[in-house]
TIRO-2110 file (N, C-alpha, C; in Angstrom, 1 decimal):
// TIRO-2110
-196.7, -148.6, 50.4, N, 1, A
-195.8, -147.5, 50.4, CA, 1, A
-194.4, -147.8, 49.8, C, 1, A
-194.1, -147.3, 48.7, N, 2, A
-192.8, -147.7, 48.5, CA, 2, A
-191.5, -146.7, 48.9, C, 2, A
-190.3, -147.2, 49.2, N, 3, A
-189.5, -146.2, 49.8, CA, 3, A
-189.0, -145.3, 48.7, C, 3, A
-188.5, -144.0, 49.1, N, 4, A
-188.3, -143.0, 48.3, CA, 4, A
-186.5, -143.2, 47.9, C, 4, A
-186.3, -143.0, 46.3, N, 5, A
-185.1, -143.4, 45.9, CA, 5, A
-184.3, -142.1, 45.9, C, 5, A
-183.4, -142.0, 47.1, N, 6, A
-182.5, -140.8, 47.1, CA, 6, A
-181.5, -140.7, 46.3, C, 6, A
-181.4, -141.7, 45.5, N, 7, A
-180.0, -141.5, 44.2, CA, 7, A
-180.8, -141.2, 42.9, C, 7, A
-182.1, -140.8, 42.9, N, 8, A
-182.7, -140.3, 41.8, CA, 8, A
-182.5, -138.8, 41.6, C, 8, A
-181.9, -138.1, 40.8, N, 9, A
-181.7, -136.5, 40.7, CA, 9, A
-183.0, -135.9, 40.8, C, 9, A
-184.0, -136.5, 40.1, N, 10, A
-185.4, -135.7, 40.1, CA, 10, A
-186.0, -136.0, 41.4, C, 10, A
-185.6, -136.7, 42.3, N, 11, A
-186.1, -136.7, 43.6, CA, 11, A
-185.5, -135.7, 44.3, C, 11, A
-184.0, -135.6, 44.4, N, 12, A
-183.6, -134.4, 44.9, CA, 12, A
-184.0, -133.1, 44.5, C, 12, A
-184.0, -132.9, 43.1, N, 13, A
-184.3, -131.7, 42.8, CA, 13, A
-185.8, -131.3, 43.4, C, 13, A
-186.8, -132.0, 43.3, N, 14, A
-188.1, -132.1, 44.0, CA, 14, A
-188.0, -131.7, 45.4, C, 14, A
-187.0, -132.4, 46.2, N, 15, A
-187.1, -132.0, 47.6, CA, 15, A
-186.3, -130.7, 47.8, C, 15, A
-185.4, -130.4, 46.8, N, 16, A
-184.7, -128.8, 46.9, CA, 16, A
-185.7, -127.7, 46.9, C, 16, A
-186.4, -128.1, 45.6, N, 17, A
-187.4, -127.0, 45.2, CA, 17, A
-188.6, -127.0, 46.6, C, 17, A
-189.0, -128.1, 47.0, N, 18, A
-190.0, -128.1, 48.1, CA, 18, A
-189.6, -127.4, 49.5, C, 18, A
-188.3, -127.6, 49.9, N, 19, A
-187.5, -127.1, 50.8, CA, 19, A
-187.6, -125.6, 50.7, C, 19, A
-187.2, -125.1, 49.7, N, 20, A
-187.0, -123.7, 49.0, CA, 20, A
-188.3, -123.0, 49.5, C, 20, A
-189.3, -123.7, 48.7, N, 21, A
-190.6, -123.0, 48.8, CA, 21, A
-191.1, -123.0, 50.0, C, 21, A
-190.9, -123.8, 50.9, N, 22, A
-191.5, -123.8, 52.1, CA, 22, A
-190.7, -123.4, 53.3, C, 22, A
-189.7, -122.5, 53.1, N, 23, A
-188.7, -121.8, 53.7, CA, 23, A
-188.0, -122.6, 54.9, C, 23, A
-187.9, -123.8, 54.5, N, 24, A
-187.3, -124.3, 55.4, CA, 24, A
-185.6, -124.7, 55.2, C, 24, A
-184.8, -124.6, 56.3, N, 25, A
-183.5, -124.4, 56.3, CA, 25, A
-182.6, -125.5, 55.9, C, 25, A
-183.2, -126.7, 55.9, N, 26, A
-182.3, -128.0, 55.2, CA, 26, A
-182.9, -129.2, 55.7, C, 26, A
-182.3, -130.1, 55.0, N, 27, A
-182.8, -131.6, 55.5, CA, 27, A
-181.6, -132.5, 55.2, C, 27, A
-181.4, -133.4, 56.2, N, 28, A
-180.2, -134.4, 56.4, CA, 28, A
-180.9, -135.7, 56.4, C, 28, A
-180.7, -136.7, 55.3, N, 29, A
-181.0, -138.1, 55.6, CA, 29, A
-179.9, -139.0, 55.7, C, 29, A
-179.8, -139.8, 56.7, N, 30, A
-178.6, -140.7, 56.7, CA, 30, A
-179.3, -142.0, 56.8, C, 30, A
-178.7, -143.0, 56.1, N, 31, A
-179.1, -144.3, 56.1, CA, 31, A
-177.8, -145.3, 55.5, C, 31, A
-178.0, -146.4, 55.9, N, 32, A
-176.7, -147.2, 55.4, CA, 32, A
-176.6, -147.4, 54.0, C, 32, A
-175.3, -146.8, 53.8, N, 33, A
-174.7, -146.7, 52.5, CA, 33, A
-174.7, -145.3, 51.8, C, 33, A
-175.0, -144.2, 52.8, N, 34, A
-175.2, -143.2, 52.2, CA, 34, A
-175.7, -142.0, 53.2, C, 34, A
-175.4, -140.8, 52.7, N, 35, A
-176.2, -139.6, 53.4, CA, 35, A
-176.4, -138.4, 52.3, C, 35, A
-177.5, -137.9, 52.5, N, 36, A
-177.9, -136.8, 51.6, CA, 36, A
-178.3, -135.6, 52.5, C, 36, A
-177.6, -134.3, 52.2, N, 37, A
-177.9, -133.1, 52.8, CA, 37, A
-178.1, -132.3, 52.1, C, 37, A
-179.3, -131.6, 52.2, N, 38, A
-179.7, -130.3, 51.4, CA, 38, A
-179.4, -129.0, 52.2, C, 38, A
-178.9, -128.2, 52.0, N, 39, A
-178.9, -126.8, 52.9, CA, 39, A
-179.6, -125.8, 52.1, C, 39, A
-180.4, -125.0, 52.4, N, 40, A
-181.1, -123.8, 52.0, CA, 40, A
-180.4, -122.6, 52.5, C, 40, A
-179.3, -121.9, 51.5, N, 41, A
-178.9, -121.0, 52.0, CA, 41, A
-179.8, -119.7, 52.1, C, 41, A
-179.5, -118.7, 52.9, N, 42, A
-180.3, -117.3, 53.1, CA, 42, A
-180.5, -116.7, 51.5, C, 42, A
-179.4, -116.4, 50.9, N, 43, A
-179.9, -115.9, 49.6, CA, 43, A
-178.9, -116.7, 48.3, C, 43, A
-179.6, -116.7, 47.5, N, 44, A
-179.1, -117.7, 46.4, CA, 44, A
-179.6, -118.9, 46.2, C, 44, A
-180.5, -119.3, 47.2, N, 45, A
-181.3, -120.6, 46.8, CA, 45, A
-180.6, -121.5, 47.6, C, 45, A
-180.8, -122.9, 47.0, N, 46, A
-180.5, -124.0, 47.8, CA, 46, A
-179.1, -124.5, 47.3, C, 46, A
-178.4, -125.1, 48.2, N, 47, A
-177.1, -125.8, 47.8, CA, 47, A
-177.0, -127.4, 48.4, C, 47, A
-176.4, -128.0, 47.7, N, 48, A
-176.2, -129.5, 48.5, CA, 48, A
-174.8, -129.6, 48.8, C, 48, A
-174.4, -129.9, 50.0, N, 49, A
-173.1, -129.7, 50.6, CA, 49, A
-172.3, -130.7, 50.0, C, 49, A
-170.9, -130.2, 49.9, N, 50, A
-169.8, -131.1, 49.4, CA, 50, A
-169.1, -131.8, 50.4, C, 50, A
-168.4, -132.9, 50.3, N, 51, A
-167.7, -133.5, 51.0, CA, 51, A
-166.1, -133.3, 50.4, C, 51, A
-165.3, -133.3, 51.8, N, 52, A
-163.8, -133.4, 51.1, CA, 52, A
-163.2, -134.4, 50.4, C, 52, A
-162.2, -134.6, 49.5, N, 53, A
-161.8, -135.7, 49.1, CA, 53, A
-161.4, -136.7, 50.3, C, 53, A
-161.4, -137.9, 50.2, N, 54, A
-161.1, -138.6, 51.5, CA, 54, A
-159.8, -139.9, 51.0, C, 54, A
-159.1, -140.0, 52.0, N, 55, A
-158.1, -140.8, 51.7, CA, 55, A
-158.5, -142.3, 51.1, C, 55, A
-157.8, -142.9, 50.1, N, 56, A
-158.1, -144.4, 49.9, CA, 56, A
-157.7, -145.1, 51.0, C, 56, A
-156.6, -145.2, 51.3, N, 57, A
-156.2, -146.2, 52.6, CA, 57, A
-155.2, -145.5, 53.5, C, 57, A
-155.1, -145.9, 54.6, N, 58, A
-154.1, -145.2, 55.3, CA, 58, A
-152.7, -145.3, 55.0, C, 58, A
-151.9, -144.3, 54.8, N, 59, A
-150.7, -144.4, 54.5, CA, 59, A
-150.6, -144.2, 52.7, C, 59, A
-151.6, -144.2, 52.0, N, 60, A
-151.7, -144.1, 50.7, CA, 60, A
-151.1, -142.8, 50.1, C, 60, A
-150.6, -143.2, 49.0, N, 61, A
-149.9, -141.9, 48.2, CA, 61, A
-151.1, -141.1, 47.4, C, 61, A
-152.3, -141.5, 47.5, N, 62, A
-153.4, -140.8, 46.4, CA, 62, A
-154.5, -140.9, 47.3, C, 62, A
-155.2, -140.1, 46.8, N, 63, A
-156.8, -139.9, 47.6, CA, 63, A
-157.7, -139.8, 46.2, C, 63, A
-158.8, -140.0, 46.8, N, 64, A
-160.2, -140.2, 45.7, CA, 64, A
-161.0, -139.2, 46.0, C, 64, A
-161.5, -138.3, 45.1, N, 65, A
-162.4, -137.4, 45.1, CA, 65, A
-163.9, -138.1, 44.8, C, 65, A
-164.8, -138.0, 45.7, N, 66, A
-166.2, -138.8, 45.5, CA, 66, A
-167.1, -137.9, 45.4, C, 66, A
-168.3, -138.4, 44.7, N, 67, A
-169.5, -137.7, 44.6, CA, 67, A
-170.3, -137.2, 45.8, C, 67, A
-170.4, -136.2, 46.1, N, 68, A
-171.2, -135.6, 47.4, CA, 68, A
-172.7, -135.6, 47.3, C, 68, A
-173.2, -136.1, 46.4, N, 69, A
-174.7, -136.2, 46.1, CA, 69, A
-174.8, -137.0, 44.8, C, 69, A
-176.1, -137.7, 44.5, N, 70, A
-176.4, -138.2, 43.3, CA, 70, A
-176.6, -137.2, 42.4, C, 70, A
-176.3, -137.5, 41.1, N, 71, A
-176.4, -136.5, 39.9, CA, 71, A
-175.7, -136.9, 38.8, C, 71, A
-175.6, -136.0, 37.8, N, 72, A
-175.1, -136.2, 36.4, CA, 72, A
-173.6, -135.4, 36.7, C, 72, A
-172.4, -136.4, 36.2, N, 73, A
-171.3, -136.0, 36.5, CA, 73, A
-170.7, -135.2, 35.3, C, 73, A
-170.1, -134.1, 35.2, N, 74, A
-169.7, -133.3, 34.4, CA, 74, A
-168.3, -132.7, 34.7, C, 74, A
-167.4, -132.4, 33.7, N, 75, A
-166.0, -131.8, 33.8, CA, 75, A
-166.3, -130.5, 33.7, C, 75, A
-167.1, -129.9, 32.9, N, 76, A
-167.0, -128.6, 32.6, CA, 76, A
-168.5, -128.0, 33.0, C, 76, A
-168.2, -126.5, 33.3, N, 77, A
-169.6, -125.7, 33.6, CA, 77, A
-170.1, -125.1, 32.4, C, 77, A
-171.4, -125.6, 32.1, N, 78, A
-171.9, -125.3, 30.9, CA, 78, A
-172.0, -123.7, 30.6, C, 78, A
-171.7, -122.9, 31.4, N, 79, A
-171.5, -121.1, 31.3, CA, 79, A
-170.3, -120.9, 31.1, C, 79, A
-169.5, -121.7, 30.9, N, 80, A
-168.1, -121.3, 30.9, CA, 80, A
-167.3, -122.1, 29.8, C, 80, A
-166.1, -121.5, 29.8, N, 81, A
-164.8, -122.2, 28.6, CA, 81, A
-164.7, -123.5, 29.3, C, 81, A
-164.2, -124.5, 28.4, N, 82, A
-163.9, -125.7, 28.8, CA, 82, A
-162.7, -125.9, 29.6, C, 82, A
-162.6, -126.6, 30.7, N, 83, A
-161.4, -126.7, 31.5, CA, 83, A
-160.6, -127.8, 30.7, C, 83, A
-159.2, -127.7, 31.1, N, 84, A
-158.4, -128.7, 30.9, CA, 84, A
-158.6, -130.0, 31.2, C, 84, A
-158.5, -131.1, 30.1, N, 85, A
-159.2, -132.5, 30.7, CA, 85, A
-157.8, -133.4, 30.6, C, 85, A
-156.5, -132.8, 30.1, N, 86, A
-155.4, -133.6, 30.0, CA, 86, A
-155.0, -134.1, 31.2, C, 86, A
-154.8, -135.4, 31.3, N, 87, A
-154.2, -136.0, 32.6, CA, 87, A
-153.0, -136.7, 32.3, C, 87, A
-151.9, -136.6, 33.1, N, 88, A
-152.0, -136.1, 34.4, CA, 88, A
-151.9, -134.6, 34.4, C, 88, A
-152.3, -134.0, 35.6, N, 89, A
-152.5, -132.3, 35.6, CA, 89, A
-152.3, -131.9, 37.0, C, 89, A
-151.4, -130.9, 37.4, N, 90, A
-151.4, -130.5, 38.7, CA, 90, A
-152.6, -129.8, 39.2, C, 90, A
-153.1, -130.0, 40.5, N, 91, A
-154.1, -129.3, 41.0, CA, 91, A
-153.8, -128.8, 42.6, C, 91, A
-154.2, -127.7, 42.9, N, 92, A
-154.5, -127.3, 44.3, CA, 92, A
-155.5, -127.8, 45.2, C, 92, A
-155.7, -127.5, 46.6, N, 93, A
-156.6, -128.1, 47.1, CA, 93, A
-158.0, -127.3, 46.8, C, 93, A
-157.9, -126.3, 46.4, N, 94, A
-159.2, -125.4, 46.0, CA, 94, A
-159.6, -125.6, 44.5, C, 94, A
-159.0, -126.1, 43.8, N, 95, A
-159.2, -126.1, 42.3, CA, 95, A
-160.7, -127.0, 42.1, C, 95, A
-161.4, -126.4, 41.1, N, 96, A
-162.6, -127.0, 40.8, CA, 96, A
-162.3, -128.3, 39.8, C, 96, A
-162.5, -129.4, 39.9, N, 97, A
-162.0, -130.5, 39.0, CA, 97, A
-163.2, -131.1, 38.0, C, 97, A
-164.5, -130.6, 38.6, N, 98, A
-165.7, -131.1, 37.7, CA, 98, A
-166.9, -130.6, 38.5, C, 98, A
-168.1, -131.2, 38.2, N, 99, A
-169.3, -130.9, 38.7, CA, 99, A
-170.2, -132.0, 38.8, C, 99, A
-171.4, -132.0, 39.8, N, 100, A
-172.2, -133.1, 39.7, CA, 100, A
-173.7, -132.2, 39.7, C, 100, A
-174.3, -132.4, 38.6, N, 101, A
-175.5, -131.8, 38.4, CA, 101, A
-176.8, -132.5, 38.8, C, 101, A
-177.9, -131.6, 39.4, N, 102, A
-179.2, -132.2, 39.4, CA, 102, A
-180.2, -131.0, 39.3, C, 102, A
-180.8, -131.4, 37.9, N, 103, A
-181.8, -130.2, 37.7, CA, 103, A
-180.9, -128.8, 37.4, C, 103, A
-181.4, -128.0, 38.0, N, 104, A
-180.8, -126.2, 38.0, CA, 104, A
-179.6, -126.2, 38.8, C, 104, A
-179.4, -127.3, 39.8, N, 105, A
-178.1, -127.2, 40.8, CA, 105, A
-177.1, -128.0, 40.0, C, 105, A
-175.9, -127.2, 40.0, N, 106, A
-174.7, -127.7, 39.7, CA, 106, A
-173.7, -127.3, 40.8, C, 106, A
-173.1, -128.5, 41.4, N, 107, A
-172.4, -128.5, 42.5, CA, 107, A
-170.8, -128.7, 42.1, C, 107, A
-170.0, -127.6, 42.4, N, 108, A
-168.5, -127.7, 42.0, CA, 108, A
-168.0, -128.8, 42.8, C, 108, A
-167.0, -129.6, 42.3, N, 109, A
-166.3, -130.4, 43.0, CA, 109, A
-164.7, -130.1, 43.1, C, 109, A
-164.3, -129.9, 44.2, N, 110, A
-162.9, -129.4, 44.5, CA, 110, A
-161.9, -130.4, 44.8, C, 110, A
-160.9, -130.4, 44.2, N, 111, A
-159.9, -131.3, 44.5, CA, 111, A
-159.7, -131.8, 46.0, C, 111, A
-159.8, -130.8, 47.0, N, 112, A
-159.6, -131.3, 48.3, CA, 112, A
-158.1, -131.4, 48.9, C, 112, A
-157.5, -131.5, 48.2, N, 113, A
-155.8, -132.0, 48.4, CA, 113, A
-155.1, -131.5, 47.2, C, 113, A
-154.2, -130.8, 47.3, N, 114, A
-152.8, -130.5, 46.4, CA, 114, A
-152.3, -131.9, 45.9, C, 114, A
-151.9, -131.9, 44.8, N, 115, A
-151.1, -133.1, 44.1, CA, 115, A
-151.4, -133.2, 42.5, C, 115, A
-151.4, -134.4, 41.9, N, 116, A
-151.5, -134.5, 40.6, CA, 116, A
-152.7, -135.3, 40.2, C, 116, A
-153.6, -134.9, 39.5, N, 117, A
-154.8, -135.5, 39.0, CA, 117, A
-154.5, -136.5, 38.1, C, 117, A
-154.6, -138.0, 38.5, N, 118, A
-153.8, -138.7, 37.6, CA, 118, A
-155.0, -139.5, 36.9, C, 118, A
-156.2, -139.9, 37.4, N, 119, A
-157.1, -140.7, 36.8, CA, 119, A
-158.7, -140.2, 36.7, C, 119, A
-159.3, -140.4, 35.9, N, 120, A
-160.8, -140.0, 35.9, CA, 120, A
-161.5, -141.4, 36.2, C, 120, A
-162.2, -141.5, 37.2, N, 121, A
-162.9, -142.7, 37.7, CA, 121, A
-164.4, -142.8, 37.1, C, 121, A
-165.0, -142.0, 36.7, N, 122, A
-166.2, -141.8, 36.3, CA, 122, A
-166.3, -141.1, 34.8, C, 122, A
-167.4, -141.6, 34.1, N, 123, A
-167.4, -141.2, 32.6, CA, 123, A
-168.2, -139.8, 32.6, C, 123, A
-167.8, -138.7, 32.0, N, 124, A
-168.4, -137.5, 31.9, CA, 124, A
-169.9, -138.0, 31.5, C, 124, A
-170.7, -137.3, 32.1, N, 125, A
-172.3, -137.6, 31.7, CA, 125, A
-173.0, -138.5, 32.2, C, 125, A
-172.2, -139.3, 33.1, N, 126, A
-172.8, -140.4, 34.0, CA, 126, A
-173.4, -140.1, 34.9, C, 126, A
-174.6, -140.9, 35.5, N, 127, A
-175.3, -140.7, 36.5, CA, 127, A
-174.4, -141.6, 37.6, C, 127, A
-174.3, -140.6, 38.6, N, 128, A
-173.4, -141.0, 39.8, CA, 128, A
-174.4, -141.0, 41.1, C, 128, A
-173.8, -141.8, 42.0, N, 129, A
-174.6, -142.0, 43.4, CA, 129, A
-173.6, -141.1, 44.5, C, 129, A
-174.1, -140.9, 45.6, N, 130, A
-173.4, -140.3, 46.7, CA, 130, A
-172.4, -141.2, 46.9, C, 130, A
-171.1, -140.7, 47.1, N, 131, A
-169.8, -141.4, 47.4, CA, 131, A
-169.2, -142.0, 46.3, C, 131, A
-169.8, -142.0, 45.0, N, 132, A
-169.1, -142.7, 43.9, CA, 132, A
-167.9, -142.0, 43.6, C, 132, A
-166.8, -142.7, 43.6, N, 133, A
-165.3, -142.2, 43.2, CA, 133, A
-165.3, -141.4, 41.9, C, 133, A
-164.8, -140.4, 41.7, N, 134, A
-164.9, -139.5, 40.5, CA, 134, A
-163.5, -139.3, 40.0, C, 134, A
-162.7, -139.2, 41.0, N, 135, A
-161.1, -138.7, 40.5, CA, 135, A
-160.2, -139.2, 41.3, C, 135, A
-158.8, -139.7, 40.7, N, 136, A
-157.9, -140.1, 41.7, CA, 136, A
-156.7, -139.1, 41.7, C, 136, A
-156.3, -138.6, 42.8, N, 137, A
-155.4, -137.5, 42.9, CA, 137, A
-154.0, -138.2, 43.5, C, 137, A
-153.0, -138.1, 43.0, N, 138, A
-151.7, -138.6, 43.6, CA, 138, A
-151.1, -137.3, 44.3, C, 138, A
-151.0, -137.8, 46.0, N, 139, A
-150.3, -136.9, 46.6, CA, 139, A
-149.0, -136.6, 46.7, C, 139, A
-148.3, -135.4, 47.1, N, 140, A
-146.8, -135.3, 46.7, CA, 140, A
-146.3, -136.0, 48.1, C, 140, A
-145.0, -136.5, 47.7, N, 141, A
-144.5, -137.3, 48.9, CA, 141, A
-143.4, -136.5, 49.5, C, 141, A
END
């Protein structure tokens, strides 16, 4: 028996659909190098939990927004107008700076901290894994 590949977007979409169909509240899998958490909401279907931006280093003047799950990284929501991709640009902690998608699930990525979005660390359309760095935000001094 081979191990399940939790970095595969199709596997995550299959798990999400199975949990929703079974009426299960959620699933959390932790192992060295990553964690996968799928939470099924009471209404509106399943969502995959987001992690806040985490500091790069203690005392650092910037922070990195990381992928909260494996999936395809995109800068725009497919149903809305394109967001500004000009860098650097100011962001607030609640601003959506991109998305990670798996099948029909599209998880918004919030900046998590106010500051200046200075660098894109992943290519749009790229397959990213849990914890992969996506953006760098310079914090105000």
